[in-house]
N, C-alpha and C positions, 0 to 999 in steps of 0.2 A: 593203417599202421605202416610205419617205415620199415623196410627190410633192412636187416643188419647182417654183417659177417663178423665172425670172431677173429680178432687180431691177437695173435699169440704173444704172450708176455716174453720179453727179452731183456737181457742185461744191457744197459747203456754204459759203455766205457767212460770213465771220468777223464776228460781231457784237460781240465783246468781246475785248480783250487784258488780261491781268492778271498780276501776279507770282505770286499763289496762287489756284488755282481749287479752291474747296470744293464738292464735289458731295454734295448732301443737306443740308437745313436742319432736321433734327431736333436734339435736344439736343447731340449730338456736333458736328454741322456748325455750329451756332450758337456753341459754344465755340471751335471752330477758326477761324471767320471773324472773330470779335471779337478773339481773341488775335493773329492774323496782322495784322489792320488796326491794332490798337493798337501793334504792333511796327513800323509804318511801311510795310506792304505794301499795294499795290493788290489788292483781293480781289474775285473774282467768286463769288457764292453762288448755286448752281444748285439749284433745287427743283422737283419734279414737281407738288406740290400748289399750290393758290392761296394758301397761307398757310404760316407757319413753325411748327416745333415737332415735326414727326414724330409718333410715337406719343403724345406728351404732349398733343397737340391733336387730331390726326386720329383717334386711337383712344380719346381721353378716358379716360386711365388713372385719374384721380381722386386719386391720391396719388403723390408723388415719393419714390422709394426711393433709398437709397444716399447720403444727405446726412450722416448722423450716425454718431457713435461713442458707444456706450452702455457705461458702467461702473457697474453697479448702478443706482442711481436718478439718477446724473449722466449727462446727455446733452449732447453738444456737437457742433459741426460737425466732421466728419472732416478736411476741408480748407478752403481759402479760395478766393481767386481769383474767377473768373467764376461758378463754381457757387454760392458763398456769396452773392455779389452778386445773383445771380438770385433765390435763395430769399428774401433779405432784401427785395428789391424787391417780390416777390409779397406778402410779409407786410405791408409798409408800405402797399400799395394795398388791403389787405383781401381779396386774392384767394388768400391762402395762410395756413395756420396750422400752426405746428409748433415744436418737435418733439412729435409725438403718439406715446407709447410703443406699440410693436407687437412682439409676441413678445419676443426679446431685443435688439431694436433700436428704431428709431423711424422715422416717416414724416412727410411734410408733405402733408396734404390740400390741394387747390388747385382753383381754378375754371379749366377749360381755356380759357375765353374770356379770362381774365386772363393766362394764359400766352401766348396768341396775341397779345394786344395789347402785352404787354411786349416780345415779340420784334419787333413792328413798330416800337416806339419805339427800342429799342437798335440794331437793324440800320439803320433809317431815319435815325437820328441820327449814324451813323458815315460820314463823307464818303468814306472810303477803300473802303467796301463798295458794290458794285453788285449788287443782288439780281436774280435772274431766276426768277420763279415761272412756273408752267405750262410747265416745261422738263424733259422726261424724258430721262435719259441713254440714248442709243440707239446709241452707238458711240464708238470711240477712234481717233484718228489717231496713229500712232507714227512717230518719226523715229529710226531706229537702235534703240538700247536705251532711248530716252526717249519719254514721251508728249508729243506736240506740241500736241494739242487734244482736247477731248471734243466729241462730236457730240450735239446735243440735238434732240429732236423737238418742233416747235412747230406752231401753227396755219398758219404760212406754209411749213412743210416743215422740212427739216433745216438747222440752223444750227450754227456751230462757235464754241467758246470756247477761245482759246489761253492758255497760261500757262507759267510756268517750273517750278512745283512744284504737284502735285495732291494733294488729300486726298479719299479715298473715305470719305464718311460717309453712304452711301446706305442702310446697314442690310443691304442684300442683296449687298454687294460688287459692284455693277454695273460700276464702273470697272475693278476688278480682273478681272472676268469678260471684259469687252470688250477689255481690253488683253492678254488671253492669259496672265495671270499665274496661278500655282497657287492653287487654292481647294478647299474641301471643302463639301459640303452637310451641316451638322452635323459629327459625327465618326463615321465608319463607318455613315453613314446614319441616325443617331439625331437626332431633332429634338424641340424643345419644341412642344406644342400651342398654337395661338393661342386668343384669347378675343374675344368681342364684348361690349363694354360698352354700357350703356343708361341712359337718364335716366328717373327716376320724378319726376313733378311732383304737387303737391297733397298731399304727405305731411305728417303731423304729425311734424315732425323731432324735437321734444322727446320725444314718446312712442316714436318709433322708436329714438332714441339709447339709451334704456334697455334696448332689446332687443339691441343690437349685441354685447354680450359673449356672449350665448347663440345668436346667429344661426347661427354655424358648426355648432353642435350641431343646430339645427333643420333646417338644410340637409342634414346628414348623415343625420338620421332620415328625412327625406322621401325622400332618394335611396335609402336602404336598403329602405324599405317599398314603394317604387314608386308611392306615392300621387301623385307628380308625375313627369313625364318630365324630370327634371333631368339635366344632363350633367356636373356636378361634385358631389362630396360635401363641398365646403367653399366658402367665398366670403365676400363682404362687401357691405354697402351703405354707401356713403361720403357723408357730408354735404358739400355744396359751400359751405356758409355762406350760400347764397341761400335765401330763404323757400320752403319746401315742396319743395326739390329735393334728390335724392340720386342717386348714380351706382351702378348695380348692377354688381358685379364677381363673377360667379358662374357663368360659362359656360365650356365647353371645346368647341371646334369640331373635328370629325374628318371624315374622308372616310367614304363609305358602308361601307368595309371596316374602319373604326375606326382608321386610321392618321392621323398628323398630315398636313395638306395641305402640298403644296409651294408655298410662298409666292412662287415665281418662275414658276409654271406658270399660264397664263391659265385653263385649264379647272378646275384645282384652286381657284384664287382665286375664280372665278365661283361655283362650287358652295359654297365656304366662306362667302362673303358672304351668299348666299341661306339657307344652313343657319343661319348666325348669327342672322339676323332671326327665323327660325322658333323657335329654342330660347329666344330672349329673351322671346317672348310667354309661354312656359310659366313662365319664371323670374319674370316680372312677376305672373303669376296666383298663383304661390306666395306672393310677398310680400304681395299684397293679401289673400289668404285666411288666411295663417298668422302674419303678423308685425304686432305692434302698431304703429300709426301709419300703416299703408299701406292701410287699408280703403277710404278715399276717394281714393286716389291713382290716377294713370293713367300708362301708358307713353307718354312724349312722343315718344321717338325712340331709335334706336341711335346709336352713334358714326358718324362719317363712313365709317370703314372698320374692318375686322377688325383686331385687335391682334396682329401677327405678332411672335413672340418670337425666332425663329431660322430663318435660311435659310443662304445661303452665307456663309462667312468665309474670309479670306485664309489661305494657308499661307506664312508668311514663313520666314526663316532660323531664327527662334526661335518656338516654339509654346508659349504659356503653358499649363501643365498643372494638373490638379486637385490632385495631391499637394503641389506647392509652394505653391499658393494656400491649401489647407486648413491647411498648416503655417505660414501667415502669413510666407512668405519675403519679405524686403526686398532688392530687387535693387540692385546698384551704379548701374544706370541706371533705377531705378524712377521713373517720371514721373507716375503717378497711383495712387490707392489705393482699395481697397474693404473695407468692414466689413460689407457686406450678406451674409446667409446664402446658401448655395447653394439656389436655389429651382427645383425641378424640376417642370414641368408635363409629365410624361411618362407613366409606366405608370399604368393604372387611372384612377380618377376623382378620386383625392386628390392634393393637392399635397404633395410630399415636401420636407422642409427638412433641411439639414445645416448646423449652426451653426459659426461660427468660434469659436476660444477667446475667452472673455469679455474685452472691452476691447481686442481686438487687430485687426489688419488685414493684408492682403497688398498687395503693390505690383505694378503692371503695368509691365514694362520697356519702354523705348523700342524695343528690338528687336522687340517684338510689334506695333509700329505701322509697321513697315517692310515693304512688300510685296516679294516676290521677282519677278524677271523683267523689271523695268524699273528705271531708275535714279532716277526722280523722283516716286515715288508713296508716300504715307503712307496708312494706314488708321486709322479711328477709329470708336468706337461698338461696335455688336454684331458688326461684321465684322472685328474685329482678329484677329491670328493667335493663336488660343487654341482649346483643345478644347471640345467640347460641355459637358463638366462644369465647366470653369473659367468658361465664359460664363454659367453659371447664376447666378453672382454678379456678374460684371463687366458684364452687359448692361443693368443698370437705369439709370434716367434720370440720377441724380446722378453716377454713375460715368462714364457716357457723356459727360456734359458736361466732366468733369475730364479725361478722355482726349482729348476734342476740343481743349481748351485746350492740352494738351501737344503735340498734333499741329500746332496752329496756330503755336505758338512754334517748334517744330522746323522747320516750313516756312519761317517768316520768317528763321530762322538760315541755312537753305540759300540763300535769296535773297540775304541780306546777304554771305555768304561764298563764294557760287558753289560750294557743296558739294552732294554727293548725300546724301540721308538716311542711307544706310549709312555715310557717312564722319563723321557727327556724333559729338561727344563726349557720350555719354549721361550721364556722371557730371557734366559741367559743366552740362548742361541741367537735370539734377535739382537741382543746387545753386542755379541761378537760380530755379527754381520754389519751392524752400524759402525762399530769401531774399525773394521777393516775397509770401510767405504763401499761395501757391496749394497747396502740398504740405506736409503735416504733418512736423514734425521727429520723428525717431525718439527713443524714450526712451533 
């Protein structure tokens, strides 16, 4: 039996009232906050890190996935709205370049610093948004079947943020969890492995670029031979467009027993962060010794944190499944889309890819953004109501931002009409997203 101590009840001062409270300022939360604010709502944007961007900045992903639709050699944006605005702003600032063909799709390599500063400018420039950084979701206050406030842990203790509608964009379904709503950890216990990204400085990027097409084969050969203690049999080194700098994306972090760590467990997270730094050193040694352009490079640092791909996700009244996503089903209430392949960092050391039919996409229904158990909670990003398999496509950055925009618009509609998310007309919301250019017209 686990020992316990009694934590005394205490009043949490209310530091902010808002129409919409967006919890988590990763790509999904940024999309939700901007969409709700531009729809006229007062928005509180609550974030545990001291900066915005989530995995795109804290985990230094290096490339934005899920932006594009590829048909043969033709590559175009899958959708518009805030996601396209974001990508084009990165490109205009010299902090992103795309589309870059990758497998049967395309990506946008970007500079995490540029992503971070773009978020500062867009969030800071929107007067209806009040951001709260250094604010960890630590609890939920319910009033009947509704959430009245979220409780955040700050340096001054617990504080409360009240709102009318809440969006859980924490990635780990923290609001869903604290509100007592249904959730799953993966599906049937299955989880994606996380990775630790790292920065190499002083590389000859031009020479290294010539090696990128064969890098995956070199990693696989080194893994199979055991000449290096690598943790993945594939991976990439991503140029950031800054002189001498590349991001290493070639690690897989596991527990000592070989299982994916639980990204909501403090012991697993602590061990995973330390293990991540350990395996990065070996990956950097491999690059310096075996890959052209890296001989004089050095490991500058890892990302701020390990890159978690999957933990808890909500179980709503509708759970998006793999079969319908793989068949590119378009829902009547489809409010966001994905053309990204199903990318599984699961069994073994290889990444398993399952591709969608060429030139097609599936849609994420509004129903998968509505949490069960309370009347005023929407979910966005990688904690939507979807299976482990469906999330292998929908969890990527570009898709998360599009889902966030849909959640933000839905929340704003709830505020304007005094409706619950479950009572929204998803067909009407979809039509509005299509009319504004945020969602692609169907063929």
